MDTraj code that builds the backbone (N, CA, C; nanometers):
import mdtraj as md
import numpy as np

residues = "GLU ASN ILE MET LEU ARG ASP ASP GLY TYR VAL LYS VAL LEU ASP PHE GLY LEU ALA ARG LEU MET GLU TRP THR ASP GLY ASP GLY VAL SER GLU THR THR PHE GLU GLU ARG PRO GLN SER LEU THR GLY THR LEU LEU TYR MET SER PRO GLU GLN VAL GLY GLY GLU ARG VAL GLY SER PRO THR ASP VAL TRP SER LEU GLY VAL VAL LEU TYR GLU LEU VAL THR GLY ALA VAL PRO PHE GLN GLY SER THR ALA ILE SER VAL VAL ALA SER ILE MET THR ALA HIS PRO LYS PRO ILE ARG ASP ASP ARG PRO ASP VAL PRO ARG GLY LEU".split()
xyz = np.array([
    [-13.2312, -13.6222, 21.1767],
    [-13.3499, -13.5440, 21.1296],
    [-13.4702, -13.6151, 21.1064],
    [-13.4795, -13.7492, 21.0825],
    [-13.5712, -13.8311, 21.0614],
    [-13.6172, -13.8990, 21.1674],
    [-13.5881, -13.8962, 21.3004],
    [-13.6018, -13.9484, 21.4311],
    [-13.6431, -13.8426, 21.5100],
    [-13.7490, -13.8481, 21.5625],
    [-13.8219, -13.7383, 21.6513],
    [-13.8573, -13.8090, 21.7971],
    [-13.8361, -13.7196, 21.8998],
    [-13.9077, -13.7678, 22.0301],
    [-14.0179, -13.6807, 22.0469],
    [-14.1388, -13.7606, 22.0857],
    [-14.2543, -13.6861, 22.1115],
    [-14.2511, -13.6528, 22.2418],
    [-14.3520, -13.5430, 22.2884],
    [-14.3625, -13.4851, 22.4236],
    [-14.3797, -13.6070, 22.5346],
    [-14.4626, -13.7079, 22.4844],
    [-14.5044, -13.8188, 22.5575],
    [-14.3841, -13.9272, 22.5939],
    [-14.2734, -13.9028, 22.5267],
    [-14.1601, -13.9914, 22.5160],
    [-14.1557, -14.0879, 22.4137],
    [-14.2405, -14.1157, 22.3408],
    [-14.2212, -14.2005, 22.2098],
    [-14.1294, -14.1452, 22.1120],
    [-14.0562, -14.2428, 22.0540],
    [-13.9705, -14.2158, 21.9432],
    [-14.0418, -14.2491, 21.8221],
    [-14.0501, -14.1538, 21.7126],
    [-14.1371, -14.1530, 21.5858],
    [-14.0117, -14.1568, 21.4867],
    [-14.0216, -14.2554, 21.3971],
    [-13.9216, -14.2658, 21.2561],
    [-14.0357, -14.1859, 21.1728],
    [-13.9948, -14.0439, 21.1142],
    [-14.0599, -13.9952, 21.0135],
    [-14.0635, -14.0311, 20.8815],
    [-13.9406, -14.0760, 20.8293],
    [-13.9487, -14.1065, 20.7144],
    [-13.7758, -14.1523, 20.6602],
    [-13.7838, -14.2625, 20.6154],
    [-13.6578, -14.2990, 20.5566],
    [-13.6367, -14.2870, 20.4277],
    [-13.7434, -14.2457, 20.3482],
    [-13.7432, -14.2053, 20.2069],
    [-13.7778, -14.3282, 20.1390],
    [-13.8003, -14.4358, 20.1663],
    [-13.8052, -14.5500, 20.0857],
    [-13.9337, -14.6067, 20.0162],
    [-14.0278, -14.5295, 20.0325],
    [-14.1459, -14.5887, 19.9876],
    [-14.2490, -14.4599, 19.9445],
    [-14.3072, -14.4784, 19.8241],
    [-14.4155, -14.3742, 19.7897],
    [-14.5119, -14.4106, 19.7699],
    [-14.6390, -14.3469, 19.7914],
    [-14.7698, -14.3747, 19.7656],
    [-14.8249, -14.3834, 19.6372],
    [-14.8769, -14.5229, 19.5985],
    [-14.9272, -14.5559, 19.4678],
    [-15.0676, -14.5840, 19.4591],
    [-15.1451, -14.5449, 19.3582],
    [-15.2905, -14.5808, 19.3589],
    [-15.2958, -14.6649, 19.2349],
    [-15.3522, -14.7816, 19.2273],
    [-15.3801, -14.8652, 19.1231],
    [-15.5271, -14.9236, 19.1299],
    [-15.5514, -14.9833, 19.0175],
    [-15.6943, -15.0328, 19.0038],
    [-15.6815, -15.1932, 18.9534],
    [-15.7418, -15.2756, 19.0292],
    [-15.7517, -15.4077, 19.0150],
    [-15.8126, -15.4459, 18.8897],
    [-15.8239, -15.5811, 18.8649],
    [-15.8811, -15.6325, 18.7420],
    [-16.0504, -15.5897, 18.7524],
    [-16.1004, -15.5859, 18.8699],
    [-16.2382, -15.5570, 18.8686],
    [-16.2876, -15.3845, 18.8779],
    [-16.1687, -15.3287, 18.8522],
    [-16.1955, -15.1750, 18.8630],
    [-16.1984, -15.1035, 19.0083],
    [-16.1560, -15.1893, 19.0874],
    [-16.1497, -15.1292, 19.2413],
    [-16.0170, -15.0554, 19.2540],
    [-16.0427, -14.9404, 19.3002],
    [-15.9170, -14.8507, 19.3226],
    [-15.8703, -14.8748, 19.4661],
    [-15.7311, -14.9029, 19.4799],
    [-15.6546, -14.9113, 19.6098],
    [-15.5268, -14.8374, 19.6036],
    [-15.5143, -14.8042, 19.7303],
    [-15.3899, -14.7606, 19.7578],
    [-15.2893, -14.8381, 19.8187],
    [-15.1550, -14.8205, 19.7794],
    [-15.0606, -14.9129, 19.8545],
    [-14.9208, -14.8132, 19.8364],
    [-14.8149, -14.8691, 19.8997],
    [-14.6841, -14.8414, 19.8965],
    [-14.6174, -14.9114, 19.7972],
    [-14.5349, -14.8220, 19.7194],
    [-14.4360, -14.9258, 19.6434],
    [-14.2898, -14.8844, 19.6646],
    [-14.2050, -14.9816, 19.7205],
    [-14.0744, -14.9446, 19.7482],
    [-13.9868, -14.9030, 19.6176],
    [-13.8817, -14.8255, 19.6363],
    [-13.8130, -14.7795, 19.5262],
    [-13.6680, -14.8241, 19.5478],
    [-13.6542, -14.9385, 19.4712],
    [-13.4975, -14.9905, 19.4825],
    [-13.4322, -14.9367, 19.3840],
    [-13.4864, -14.8808, 19.2906],
    [-13.3924, -14.8172, 19.1815],
    [-13.3043, -14.7004, 19.1939],
    [-13.3315, -14.6317, 19.3291],
    [-13.2712, -14.5171, 19.3548],
    [-13.2154, -14.5200, 19.4918],
    [-13.0785, -14.4393, 19.5230],
    [-13.0274, -14.4203, 19.6411],
    [-13.0919, -14.3177, 19.7141],
    [-13.1828, -14.3545, 19.8057],
    [-13.2697, -14.2459, 19.8639],
    [-13.2133, -14.2802, 20.0258],
    [-13.1503, -14.1692, 20.0832],
    [-13.1338, -14.1559, 20.2046],
    [-12.9876, -14.1245, 20.2662],
    [-12.9499, -14.1165, 20.3805],
    [-12.8112, -14.1057, 20.4188],
    [-12.7296, -14.1972, 20.4111],
    [-12.6210, -14.1956, 20.3402],
    [-12.5357, -14.3103, 20.3166],
    [-12.4875, -14.3908, 20.4193],
    [-12.4358, -14.3062, 20.5288],
    [-12.4109, -14.3961, 20.6550],
    [-12.5125, -14.4701, 20.7234],
    [-12.6297, -14.4654, 20.6956],
    [-12.7546, -14.5380, 20.7537],
    [-12.8034, -14.6129, 20.6574],
    [-12.7669, -14.6431, 20.5311],
    [-12.8236, -14.7434, 20.4459],
    [-12.7578, -14.8839, 20.4592],
    [-12.8668, -14.9662, 20.4296],
    [-12.8444, -15.1073, 20.4276],
    [-12.7566, -15.1718, 20.3311],
    [-12.6935, -15.2884, 20.3480],
    [-12.6388, -15.3273, 20.2203],
    [-12.7003, -15.3543, 20.1111],
    [-12.8618, -15.3735, 20.1128],
    [-12.9418, -15.4066, 20.0063],
    [-12.9567, -15.2618, 19.9287],
    [-12.9806, -15.1622, 20.0167],
    [-13.0133, -15.0297, 19.9474],
    [-12.8715, -15.0005, 19.8822],
    [-12.7498, -14.9940, 19.9388],
    [-12.6412, -14.9324, 19.8564],
    [-12.6058, -15.0433, 19.7232],
    [-12.6458, -15.1533, 19.7579],
    [-12.6316, -15.2465, 19.6311],
    [-12.7343, -15.2332, 19.5225],
    [-12.8357, -15.1468, 19.5345],
    [-12.9392, -15.1024, 19.4467],
    [-13.0554, -15.2188, 19.4374],
    [-13.0629, -15.3030, 19.5462],
    [-13.1585, -15.3976, 19.5442],
    [-13.2870, -15.3292, 19.6095],
    [-13.3859, -15.4442, 19.5835],
    [-13.5226, -15.4053, 19.6412],
    [-13.5205, -15.3971, 19.7822],
    [-13.5817, -15.2975, 19.8593],
    [-13.5770, -15.2711, 19.9997],
    [-13.7001, -15.2688, 20.0525],
    [-13.7058, -15.3017, 20.1943],
    [-13.8354, -15.2789, 20.2695],
    [-13.8195, -15.2644, 20.4160],
    [-13.8960, -15.3036, 20.4820],
    [-13.8920, -15.2702, 20.6248],
    [-13.7582, -15.3385, 20.7006],
    [-13.7050, -15.4471, 20.6629],
    [-13.5568, -15.4824, 20.7001],
    [-13.4530, -15.3725, 20.7002],
    [-13.4567, -15.2866, 20.5939],
    [-13.3727, -15.1704, 20.5795],
    [-13.4025, -15.0612, 20.6810],
    [-13.5169, -15.0564, 20.7395],
    [-13.5590, -14.9581, 20.8309],
    [-13.5003, -15.0027, 20.9699],
    [-13.4967, -15.1455, 20.9761],
    [-13.4452, -15.1951, 21.0991],
    [-13.3076, -15.1777, 21.1186],
    [-13.2173, -15.2019, 21.0073],
    [-13.0786, -15.1709, 20.9765],
    [-13.0596, -15.0254, 21.0261],
    [-13.1319, -14.9502, 20.9659],
    [-13.1060, -14.7848, 20.9699],
    [-13.1364, -14.7586, 21.1192],
    [-13.2158, -14.8241, 21.2015],
    [-13.2394, -14.8131, 21.3281],
    [-13.1273, -14.8768, 21.4013],
    [-13.0760, -14.9445, 21.3642],
    [-12.9583, -15.0238, 21.4344],
    [-12.8358, -14.9420, 21.4204],
    [-12.8275, -14.8872, 21.3045],
    [-12.7301, -14.7843, 21.3135],
    [-12.7126, -14.6725, 21.3998],
    [-12.8471, -14.6161, 21.3917],
    [-12.8654, -14.5144, 21.4829],
    [-12.8577, -14.5472, 21.6474],
    [-12.8934, -14.6815, 21.6890],
    [-12.8904, -14.7258, 21.8141],
    [-12.7270, -14.7250, 21.8413],
    [-12.6489, -14.7866, 21.7596],
    [-12.4966, -14.8121, 21.7767],
    [-12.4333, -14.6671, 21.7888],
    [-12.4839, -14.5573, 21.7126],
    [-12.4484, -14.4359, 21.7131],
    [-12.4694, -14.3804, 21.8521],
    [-12.5952, -14.3708, 21.9046],
    [-12.6124, -14.3247, 22.0200],
    [-12.5445, -14.3936, 22.1353],
    [-12.5214, -14.5024, 22.1385],
    [-12.4417, -14.5926, 22.2486],
    [-12.2840, -14.5580, 22.2422],
    [-12.2301, -14.5582, 22.1159],
    [-12.1018, -14.5335, 22.0950],
    [-12.0425, -14.3971, 22.0539],
    [-12.1157, -14.3087, 22.0092],
    [-12.0760, -14.1956, 21.9634],
    [-12.0285, -14.1925, 21.8165],
    [-12.0441, -14.3193, 21.7542],
    [-11.9889, -14.3096, 21.6104],
    [-12.0708, -14.4058, 21.5525],
    [-12.0741, -14.3919, 21.4073],
    [-12.1474, -14.4867, 21.3303],
    [-12.0796, -14.6018, 21.3075],
    [-12.1288, -14.7173, 21.2859],
    [-12.0636, -14.8653, 21.2908],
    [-12.0011, -14.8724, 21.1586],
    [-12.0180, -14.8029, 21.0402],
    [-11.9708, -14.8020, 20.9135],
    [-11.9081, -14.7086, 20.8761],
    [-11.7748, -14.6644, 20.8348],
    [-11.7310, -14.5487, 20.8256],
    [-11.6282, -14.5590, 20.6879],
    [-11.5785, -14.4565, 20.6369],
    [-11.5148, -14.4386, 20.5278],
    [-11.4772, -14.3057, 20.4797],
    [-11.3526, -14.2479, 20.4253],
    [-11.3131, -14.1182, 20.4040],
    [-11.3917, -14.0735, 20.2488],
    [-11.4537, -14.1795, 20.1847],
    [-11.5169, -14.1439, 20.0448],
    [-11.6514, -14.2131, 20.0546],
    [-11.7379, -14.1944, 19.9705],
    [-11.8670, -14.2521, 19.9538],
    [-11.8525, -14.4103, 19.9071],
    [-11.7400, -14.4233, 19.8167],
    [-11.7083, -14.5532, 19.7985],
    [-11.6529, -14.6442, 19.8969],
    [-11.5826, -14.5680, 19.9887],
    [-11.5215, -14.6562, 20.1006],
    [-11.6307, -14.6737, 20.2039],
    [-11.7170, -14.6075, 20.2180],
    [-11.8407, -14.6108, 20.3122],
    [-11.9316, -14.7449, 20.2483],
    [-11.9578, -14.7339, 20.1415],
    [-12.0180, -14.8435, 20.0666],
    [-11.9556, -14.9822, 20.0831],
    [-11.8166, -14.9731, 20.0843],
    [-11.7238, -15.1035, 20.0926],
    [-11.7290, -15.1412, 20.2152],
    [-11.7497, -15.0477, 20.3270],
    [-11.7599, -15.0715, 20.4706],
    [-11.8850, -15.1566, 20.5044],
    [-12.0069, -15.0771, 20.4489],
    [-12.1365, -15.1409, 20.4667],
    [-12.1339, -15.2817, 20.4011],
    [-12.0705, -15.2971, 20.2825],
    [-12.0970, -15.4133, 20.2183],
    [-12.0082, -15.5479, 20.2866],
    [-11.9223, -15.4943, 20.3441],
    [-11.8324, -15.6205, 20.3800],
    [-11.7594, -15.6070, 20.5168],
    [-11.7759, -15.5129, 20.5896],
    [-11.7002, -15.4983, 20.7132],
    [-11.7977, -15.5562, 20.8295],
    [-11.7484, -15.5882, 20.9481],
    [-11.8168, -15.6142, 21.0568],
    [-11.8010, -15.4759, 21.1741],
    [-11.8932, -15.4293, 21.2198],
    [-11.8544, -15.3185, 21.3109],
    [-11.7997, -15.3543, 21.4314],
    [-11.7209, -15.2584, 21.4710],
    [-11.6543, -15.2985, 21.6064],
    [-11.7544, -15.3039, 21.7320],
    [-11.7345, -15.4398, 21.8016],
    [-11.8300, -15.4463, 21.8794],
    [-11.8450, -15.3341, 21.9948],
    [-11.9627, -15.3140, 22.0473],
    [-12.0039, -15.2052, 22.1252],
    [-11.9226, -15.1998, 22.2574],
    [-11.9003, -15.3291, 22.2882],
    [-11.8383, -15.3531, 22.4259],
    [-11.6996, -15.3230, 22.4377],
    [-11.6300, -15.3323, 22.3114],
    [-11.4753, -15.3045, 22.3134],
    [-11.4629, -15.1591, 22.3827],
    [-11.5330, -15.0666, 22.3513],
    [-11.5188, -14.9303, 22.4108],
    [-11.6158, -14.9181, 22.5172],
    [-11.7376, -14.9879, 22.5395],
    [-11.8390, -14.9726, 22.6349],
    [-11.8542, -15.0790, 22.7053],
    [-11.7805, -15.1459, 22.8006],
    [-11.8145, -15.2688, 22.8478],
    [-11.9307, -15.2499, 22.9488],
    [-11.9682, -15.1382, 22.9793],
    [-12.0927, -15.1120, 23.0654],
    [-12.2118, -15.1530, 22.9886],
    [-12.2066, -15.1704, 22.8708],
    [-12.3527, -15.1945, 22.7790],
    [-12.3609, -15.3414, 22.8064],
    [-12.4899, -15.3792, 22.8249],
    [-12.5455, -15.5104, 22.8377],
    [-12.5185, -15.5885, 22.7292],
    [-12.4743, -15.6955, 22.7440],
    [-12.4064, -15.8046, 22.6303],
    [-12.5548, -15.8214, 22.5228],
    [-12.6683, -15.8234, 22.5853],
    [-12.7632, -15.8386, 22.4809],
    [-12.8025, -15.7414, 22.3965],
    [-12.7710, -15.6260, 22.4243],
    [-12.7788, -15.5198, 22.3158],
    [-12.6884, -15.5218, 22.2104],
])
top = md.Topology()
chain = top.add_chain()
for i, resn in enumerate(residues, 1):
    res = top.add_residue(resn, chain, resSeq=i)
    for name in ("N", "CA", "C"):
        top.add_atom(name, md.element.get_by_symbol(name[0]), res)
traj = md.Trajectory(xyz[None], top)
């Protein structure tokens, strides 16, 4: 639900929920707007979270790349790369497991993918 296909064929990531808009004032009284990442909360869908995110660490754009990789893996294989029957087992899988190689089930997929 966070990834949309535009009419012109471009894919847009709408929101992984990792950042919030912040306004701050520097020492000279100049007001600026920036994004602050929220490492203290688990925001997002567990199956698509990075190890840093489920571990409560500071997250940023690499987490978005991880989540996009999970989506790509799911699009190609029909399954998410890290699974479990409970939230704890999903977290353990994300933190310690290696996903099944895509080509095990889809030998037609290019090696570079």
